[in-house]
C-alpha positions, 0 to 999 in steps of 0.5 A: 131725753123723751122722743116725740117723733111719733104722735102719742096720746097724752093726758095733761095735768096741772096742780093749783095749791093754796100758796098759788099767787093767782097770776095764772089760772089752771085753765090758762096753764093747761091751755099753754101746756096743750100748745107746748104739747102740740108743738112737740108733736103730741096729741092731747086727749085730756086735760086735768086740773087739781086744787089741793092745799099743798103738793104731795111729796110722793105723787104731787097730786096725791095717791088717790088722785093718781088712782083716778088718773090711772083710770083716765090714762087707760080709758084714753089709751094714753102713753104719756102724762105731762105735768105742768109742774116740775116733778122731783125724781121721786115723784116722777118715779112714783107716778110712772109706776102708779100710772103705767105710762111715761111721765114728763114735766113741763121742763122736759117738754120744753127741752124736747121742743128746743131739741127738735128746733135747734138747727145750728151747732150752737143751738144743739150744744146749748140744748144738750147741755140743758138736757144733761144738767136736768138729767144728772140729779134724776139718774139715781131714780132710774136705778132705784127699782133695780137696787130694791130687787138686789136687797139692802144690807150686804149689796151696797156698792154692787153692780147697780150702784157701780153702773149709776156712778159710771153714768154720772161720771159720763154725764159730768164729763160730757157737761164739762165738754159741752161747757168748754165748747160753748165757751168757744162759741161765746168767744166767737159770738162776742167777736161778732158782736164787737164787729157789729159794734164797730159799725156806727148803727144803733142796735135793737133786740126783739123780745117777747113771749113766744109766738108773739110775732117777733120773726114776722115783724123782723121780716116785715121791717128788714125784707128778710125771710126768717122762719116765722110760724105760729108754733112756739119757739120757732126762733132759737138762734138769734138773727140780725138784720139791717133795717133802714128807717124812713129818714135814711138812718139804719138800725141793726135789729136782732130776733131772739128766742121767745120767753115763756112762763117759768122758762127752765133755769137750765135753759136760761143758763145754757142759752146765756150767750144767745140771751146776751144779744138782749143785754148788749142791745142799745134798746129793746122792742117788746112784742106783745100778742094783743089778741091773747087773753093772757097778754098782760101776764105774757108782758109781765113774764117778759119784763120779769125775765128782762129784769133777771137778765139785768136788761130791764133798764134799757129803753123799751118800745112796746109793740102790741102785735096782731091788732087785726085779731082784736075787734075792740079798737078802743081796747087797743087805744087804751093799751097804748095810752096806758104804756109809754112808748107803745104802738099797736100794729099787725105785722102779718098785714103790714098795718101800723108800721109807720107808728113803730118807725116813729117810735124807733126814730124817737128812741134813736134820737136819745142814742145819737149825738147832734154835731156841727163839724168843720171837716178839711177837704183833705178828709172829705171821706168823713162827710161820706161817713156822715151820710152813710152812718148818720143823718145829715141835716145840712152841709155847706162847702165853705172855702176853708172846710166842709161844714156838716150838721148831722145826727151821728151814732155815738161811736162815729161821733167819737171818731169825728170829735176832732172836727167839732165846730162848736167848741165848749165855752172857756171858763173865766180863768181860761184866757 
């Protein structure tokens, strides 16, 4: 894949067509692409937007615009041109020849960032799988020039085609190997998740657009030191921490990879095991950068991604973060008033956290069972479990048993159901 280890000059290009739905302006798309490029270590020297009726099948932006772009590339001494739109293999090859520069699209750029950011074995396997899946259909374009030089009739099946088939076979074999290794990783992750499930804590996942401040919030709530910076995709590998709530209860909170507009399908597929942390959580905490002018669009993107993951029907707490960067307090109050189960805060300044804790407590109440128990003295260790993994409302040491009134996670409630002091009323025929 593309190597951005050295700082390179790049020109950014975005196309808007007549069938564009208007959700993302050219300016907003180019600004986000510039942020992605900076994250990859690229120096942006120019941003160019074009509007046309429909994409050109050969050059995306059309041959005439490509000629204009060539002049810009030469003037700015750019070695790289990054397109916000996904390019077909033909478009990528034609643009490379026309612009005399390396051409990458948004998907390649995001894959490059993920490759730089991956730290764990799982993350590296996932990124390599996504890269090779993206590369496979584009291999033939790399051989087209050679095959033209060889001629047409009489040379088909020659050395160029043989080398292409060899490379395709190697890529397919590596993809199969990676999928097999990731299956093992998924099994391990499933075992870890099942182990956590045995702990009678509710589980929550932090979700949100990339760079919304999820890791900062996790550090604040749990007292941990997860990497948190302003660069996009600072978190690729999920991190789970135990968060103790004001009333003594606890929740397991997992930080997940940030979402982004048009997250490449190959990445979604490769990171399926990681994204399962979202689908398996009891509830979600959706972190939104309230200071971003694109906050509404970012929120919609996350909700669309959650729907694609079949996780949109879970209880969701919306957190409008970075409130310290919003000068209009009325706007913040308006946001919270318009969206149920939402709060605004500043994770960086640790301001507004009590409001979030209240929302978490209210959500957890829907996930726990309130029970009245009569526990024999011979099983008094169960009382300790109630204190450790639930919220004890009252306790009474009676002559025959220990009475406990508590709110308990559903998994623990099932284990203690035999001690239930409140029996369901008998039906009239049950004498």
